[in-house]
Each structure stands twice: as structure tokens, then as C-alpha cells.
C-alpha positions as CSV (number, residue, x, y, z in Angstrom):
1,M,4.9,69.0,-105.3
2,D,3.4,65.8,-106.7
3,H,6.2,63.9,-105.1
4,F,5.2,65.1,-101.6
5,S,1.5,64.1,-102.1
6,K,2.6,60.5,-103.1
7,D,4.8,60.4,-100.0
8,F,2.0,61.7,-97.8
9,E,-0.3,58.9,-99.1
10,V,2.3,56.3,-98.1
11,L,2.8,58.0,-94.7
12,E,-0.9,58.1,-94.1
13,S,-1.3,54.4,-95.0
14,N,1.6,53.4,-92.7
15,S,0.2,55.6,-89.9
16,E,-3.1,53.8,-90.1
17,L,-1.3,50.5,-89.7
18,L,0.6,51.7,-86.7
19,K,-2.6,53.1,-85.1
20,A,-4.3,49.7,-85.4
21,L,-1.3,48.1,-83.7
22,A,-1.0,50.8,-81.0
23,H,-2.9,48.8,-78.4
24,P,-1.3,46.2,-76.1
25,V,-4.0,43.6,-76.8
26,R,-3.9,44.0,-80.6
27,L,-0.1,43.9,-80.5
28,C,-0.3,40.8,-78.4
29,I,-2.8,39.2,-80.8
30,V,-0.5,39.9,-83.8
31,K,2.6,38.7,-82.0
32,G,0.8,35.5,-80.9
33,L,-0.3,34.8,-84.5
34,I,3.3,35.4,-85.8
35,E,4.8,33.0,-83.2
36,N,2.1,30.3,-83.1
37,G,0.4,30.5,-86.5
38,P,-3.4,30.8,-87.3
39,C,-5.8,30.7,-84.4
40,N,-9.5,31.3,-83.5
41,V,-10.9,33.8,-81.1
42,S,-11.7,31.2,-78.5
43,N,-8.0,30.2,-78.2
44,M,-6.9,33.8,-78.3
45,H,-9.3,34.7,-75.4
46,N,-8.0,31.8,-73.4
47,C,-4.4,32.9,-73.8
48,L,-5.1,36.6,-73.1
49,N,-7.4,36.0,-70.1
50,L,-9.9,38.5,-71.5
51,P,-13.5,38.2,-72.3
52,Q,-14.2,36.7,-75.8
53,S,-16.2,39.8,-76.8
54,T,-13.2,42.1,-76.0
55,V,-10.9,39.9,-78.1
56,S,-13.4,39.8,-80.9
57,Q,-13.5,43.7,-80.9
58,H,-9.8,43.9,-81.2
59,V,-9.7,41.2,-84.0
60,S,-12.4,43.2,-85.8
61,K,-10.2,46.3,-85.7
62,L,-7.2,44.4,-87.0
63,R,-9.3,42.9,-89.8
64,S,-10.6,46.4,-90.8
65,A,-7.0,47.6,-91.0
66,G,-6.2,44.8,-93.3
67,I,-3.7,43.3,-90.8
68,L,-5.6,40.0,-90.3
69,K,-7.7,37.8,-92.5
70,G,-10.1,35.0,-91.4
71,F,-11.0,31.8,-93.0
72,R,-13.6,29.3,-92.1
73,N,-12.6,25.9,-90.6
74,G,-15.8,24.0,-89.9
75,T,-17.9,26.1,-87.5
76,E,-15.1,28.5,-86.5
77,I,-13.2,31.3,-88.1
78,V,-9.4,31.1,-87.9
79,Y,-7.3,34.2,-88.2
80,E,-3.9,34.8,-89.6
81,I,-1.6,37.7,-90.5
82,S,-2.4,39.1,-94.0
83,D,0.0,42.0,-94.1
84,K,3.7,41.0,-94.4
85,K,4.8,44.6,-93.7
86,V,3.1,44.4,-90.3
87,E,4.6,41.0,-89.7
88,S,8.1,42.5,-90.4
89,I,7.4,45.4,-88.1
90,V,6.3,43.3,-85.2
91,K,9.1,40.8,-85.6
92,A,11.6,43.7,-85.5
93,M,10.0,45.1,-82.4
94,F,10.2,41.8,-80.5
95,E,13.3,40.5,-82.2
96,I,11.4,37.3,-83.3
């Protein structure tokens, strides 16, 4: 029975990653970062034609899920993919 509980923990973890990706805007953000490299929220919001506050909320959810990480570059925070598993999943989905 212990084997099933370990499997369930992995399933639960993977399910949380998929939930975080299961929104068109978040998926677009991750895909854009994979294709174009690190980016700040201002550039993301210009590309997505959405309010910056909306993009920031989605970035926050992706950070909370461990999918993105941010680093400071002067006065801005630049985001990049921090989870190689997610990167592989999205590349497979879009054949990147």
C-alpha cells in the first residue's frame, strides 16, 4: 500500500502543475518565455494586450506553483521558467 501513497504524492504534485498551466493566459506566458527567453511583466502585457495587473496576477500564480522564478535587473523583475518538467510539457504540447 505504501507504493500507492508515493504514487499519489507524485500524481498530486503533477496535478497542481497542470492546474497552474490550465489557463490560456498562463499557458501563453510560459510558451512565450520558452520561445523568447526571460521577460518582464511590462513586455508580457504588451504582447498579450491585457492589463498589466491581469498579467501580474497570472505571473504570481505561476510563481506560486514553482513554474516561474524572477530575478531583479535594475528596477524591474525579469521572469524565466524554473521548472524543466513544465518546459518539456509545454514544448511537447506546441511541438516547439
